[in-house]
C-alpha positions in Angstrom: -8.7 -11.0 -17.2 -5.7 -12.4 -15.3 -5.3 -11.6 -11.6 -2.0 -12.4 -10.0 -0.4 -12.3 -6.6 3.1 -13.2 -5.4 4.9 -14.0 -2.2 5.7 -10.8 -0.5 9.3 -9.6 -0.8 9.4 -8.6 2.9 10.6 -11.7 4.6 8.8 -10.7 7.8 5.5 -10.6 6.1 3.4 -13.6 6.9 0.0 -12.5 5.5 -1.2 -13.4 2.0 -3.0 -11.0 -0.2 -5.7 -13.5 -1.5 -7.4 -16.0 0.7 -8.8 -19.4 -0.4 -12.3 -17.9 -0.3 -11.2 -14.9 -2.4 -9.6 -17.2 -5.0 -12.9 -19.0 -5.3 -14.8 -15.8 -5.7 -12.5 -14.4 -8.3 -12.6 -17.5 -10.4 -16.4 -17.8 -10.1 -16.6 -14.2 -11.4 -14.6 -15.1 -14.5 -11.1 -14.1 -13.5 -8.0 -16.3 -14.2 -6.0 -16.4 -10.9 -2.3 -17.1 -10.9 -0.2 -17.3 -7.8 3.5 -17.7 -7.1 4.8 -21.1 -6.1 4.5 -21.5 -2.3 2.2 -18.5 -2.2 0.3 -19.8 0.9 3.2 -21.5 2.7 3.2 -19.0 5.6 -0.6 -19.6 6.0 -0.3 -23.4 5.8 -1.9 -23.5 2.4 -0.4 -25.9 -0.1 -0.1 -25.1 -3.8 -2.3 -28.2 -4.5 -5.2 -26.6 -2.5 -5.0 -23.5 -4.6 -4.8 -25.5 -7.8 -7.9 -27.5 -6.8 -9.8 -24.2 -6.6 -8.6 -23.3 -10.1 -5.6 -21.1 -9.5 -2.5 -21.5 -11.7 0.8 -21.8 -9.9 3.5 -19.8 -11.7 6.8 -18.0 -11.2 7.0 -14.4 -9.9 8.4 -13.2 -13.2 5.6 -14.8 -15.2 3.0 -13.4 -12.9 4.3 -9.9 -13.2 4.7 -10.1 -17.0 1.2 -11.5 -17.7 -1.2 -10.3 -15.0 -3.7 -7.5 -15.7 -4.2 -7.0 -12.0 -1.6 -7.6 -9.3 -2.6 -7.8 -5.7 0.0 -7.5 -3.0 0.2 -6.7 0.7 3.2 -4.3 0.5 4.6 -2.2 -2.3 6.7 -4.0 -4.9 10.4 -3.5 -4.8 12.2 -1.6 -7.5 13.2 -4.9 -9.2 9.6 -6.1 -9.1 8.3 -2.9 -10.6 10.6 -3.4 -13.6 8.8 -6.7 -14.3 5.2 -5.4 -14.2 3.5 -5.5 -17.6 2.5 -2.2 -19.1 -1.1 -1.3 -18.3 -1.4 -3.6 -15.3 -3.4 -2.3 -12.3 -1.7 -2.7 -8.9 -3.8 -3.3 -5.8 -1.9 -2.8 -2.5 -3.2 -3.6 0.9 -0.5 -1.6 2.7 0.5 1.0 0.1 2.0 3.7 2.2 5.1 1.7 3.0 6.9 3.0 -0.1 5.4 6.5 -0.7 7.0 6.9 -4.1 5.2 3.8 -5.4 2.0 4.8 -3.5 1.9 8.2 -5.1 2.8 6.8 -8.5 0.0 4.2 -8.3 -2.4 7.0 -7.3 -1.4 9.0 -10.3 -1.7 6.1 -12.7 -5.2 5.3 -11.2 -6.3 8.9 -11.7 -5.1 8.8 -15.3 -6.8 5.5 -15.9 -10.1 6.7 -14.5 -10.0 10.0 -16.5 -9.2 8.2 -19.7 
């Protein structure tokens, strides 16, 4: 299963959705982790550090098109939503910023659980 995370589209956002420790945990539990180039730049984490842990560095488009699970801080923009692979699960740390996406993701999650 491929887990991906991208640099947040909000230029004021300095947090990252997945820490170094979390990358290690996901990989040790069998996930493939792919992160956007310069993912940890605002947290003083180099791509090479993430690669040493086993993360793949990729483009935003590639991550959205291939990830089974996408983890972000804020809701994706409309242009990002159009890139997300069908059937992907979206995990948001601050989901109520864009209520339309928040309610849509809740609906999808409910459908997924009931299926």
